[in-house]
C-alpha positions as CSV (number, residue, x, y, z in Angstrom):
1,M,1.0,9.4,-20.1
2,Q,-0.3,11.3,-17.2
3,L,0.6,9.8,-13.9
4,S,-3.2,10.0,-13.0
5,H,-3.7,8.0,-16.5
6,A,-1.3,5.1,-15.2
7,V,-2.9,5.0,-11.6
8,K,-6.3,4.7,-13.1
9,G,-5.4,1.6,-15.5
10,S,-3.5,-0.1,-12.9
11,E,-5.2,-3.3,-11.2
12,D,-3.2,-2.7,-8.2
13,P,-4.6,-0.1,-5.3
14,A,-3.1,3.0,-6.0
15,F,-3.5,6.9,-5.3
16,V,-1.5,9.8,-6.1
17,V,-0.9,12.7,-3.7
18,G,-0.2,16.0,-4.8
19,P,2.3,18.5,-3.2
20,H,-0.3,20.2,-1.0
21,G,-1.5,16.8,0.2
22,Y,-4.4,16.6,-2.1
23,I,-5.2,13.1,-3.2
24,T,-5.0,13.6,-7.0
25,A,-6.1,9.8,-8.9
26,W,-8.1,7.1,-7.1
27,N,-8.4,4.2,-8.9
28,D,-11.0,1.4,-8.5
29,A,-8.8,-1.3,-6.6
30,A,-7.9,1.6,-4.3
31,A,-11.9,2.2,-4.0
32,D,-12.2,-1.6,-3.1
33,V,-9.3,-1.8,-0.5
34,F,-10.1,1.6,1.6
35,D,-14.0,0.8,0.8
36,L,-13.9,4.4,-0.5
37,P,-15.4,5.8,-4.0
38,A,-13.3,7.7,-6.2
39,G,-15.7,10.6,-5.6
40,E,-15.1,10.7,-2.1
41,A,-11.6,10.6,-2.3
42,L,-10.4,12.8,-5.2
43,W,-9.2,16.4,-4.1
44,A,-10.1,15.3,-0.5
45,R,-6.6,15.9,2.0
46,C,-5.0,12.7,2.3
47,H,-4.6,12.8,5.8
48,E,-8.4,13.0,6.3
49,V,-9.1,10.5,4.5
50,M,-6.4,8.2,5.7
51,R,-7.3,9.7,9.6
52,D,-7.9,6.2,11.0
53,T,-4.4,4.5,10.6
54,G,-2.8,6.1,12.8
55,I,0.3,7.6,11.4
56,C,-1.5,10.2,9.0
57,R,-1.3,13.5,9.6
58,A,-1.6,17.1,8.2
59,D,2.1,17.6,8.4
60,C,2.8,14.5,6.6
61,A,6.3,13.0,7.1
62,I,6.0,10.8,4.0
63,L,5.2,13.9,1.3
64,A,7.6,15.8,3.0
65,A,10.4,13.3,2.3
66,A,9.2,12.9,-1.4
67,V,9.6,16.7,-1.9
68,Q,13.2,16.2,-0.4
69,G,14.2,13.6,-2.8
70,H,13.7,10.7,-0.8
71,S,11.1,7.4,-1.0
72,P,10.5,6.4,2.7
73,A,10.1,2.8,3.1
74,A,6.8,0.9,3.1
75,V,4.4,1.0,6.4
76,D,2.0,-1.1,7.6
77,V,-1.5,0.6,8.5
78,D,-4.6,-0.5,10.2
79,F,-7.3,0.7,8.0
80,H,-10.4,0.1,9.8
81,G,-9.6,-3.3,11.0
82,K,-7.7,-4.2,7.2
83,R,-4.0,-4.6,7.7
84,I,-2.7,-2.6,4.7
85,R,1.1,-2.2,3.6
86,L,1.8,1.2,1.5
87,H,4.4,2.0,-0.7
88,H,5.6,5.2,-1.4
89,L,7.4,6.8,-4.9
90,G,8.0,10.7,-4.9
91,I,7.6,11.6,-8.8
92,A,8.6,14.6,-9.7
93,A,6.2,16.0,-12.1
94,D,7.1,18.3,-15.1
95,G,6.6,21.6,-13.1
96,G,9.0,20.6,-10.5
97,A,6.5,19.7,-7.7
98,T,6.4,16.4,-6.4
99,Q,3.5,13.7,-6.6
100,V,3.7,11.1,-4.0
101,L,2.5,7.6,-5.8
102,H,1.1,5.5,-3.1
103,L,0.7,1.8,-4.0
104,A,-1.5,-0.5,-1.7
105,S,-1.6,-4.1,-0.6
106,R,-3.6,-6.1,1.9
107,R,-1.6,-7.7,4.3
108,E,-2.5,-11.0,6.1
109,S,-2.8,-10.9,10.0
110,R,-0.1,-12.4,11.8
111,R,-2.5,-15.2,12.8
112,Q,-3.4,-16.1,9.6
113,T,0.4,-16.3,8.5
114,D,1.0,-18.5,11.4
115,E,-1.7,-20.6,10.7
116,R,-0.7,-20.7,7.3
117,E,2.8,-21.7,8.3
118,M,1.4,-24.3,10.8
119,F,-0.3,-26.3,7.8
120,R,3.0,-25.7,5.5
121,A,4.8,-27.1,7.9
122,P,4.2,-31.2,8.5
123,R,4.1,-31.1,4.6
124,R,7.7,-30.3,4.8
125,G,8.2,-33.1,7.2
126,Y,6.7,-35.2,4.8
127,A,8.5,-34.7,2.2
128,Q,11.7,-34.8,3.9
129,A,11.1,-38.2,5.7
130,G,9.9,-39.7,2.3
131,A,13.5,-38.5,0.8
132,E,15.1,-39.9,3.8
133,R,12.9,-43.0,3.1
134,R,14.7,-43.4,-0.2
135,R,18.0,-42.7,0.4
136,S,18.0,-45.5,2.7
């Protein structure tokens, strides 16, 4: 199975960047997360599509690392107000050219995470207090 077919069938936001920086696969979930239909993303330069992230450039360090056989750590980006974590995996094609599979996941803002923790903390406290009462 070709990588582009696997990406298209995935429920997770994913896209593939070829060795020259062009997006060669873009699935529906990526279209939802990035608010960009496949027709606009496919065969566009990745750094042009992702230019608003603050880290993507024409001389892509992630693509360069993948070509050298390294899979860089995930990076958090801000894309039009959405916090997104991008995971990268370099995959060598049959002809030896490396493609980079990008898997995206939405990240919560720090405030949302802090608020959720704030509401969880009392429940843990009540549960611990109840257990202590049962022991005594």
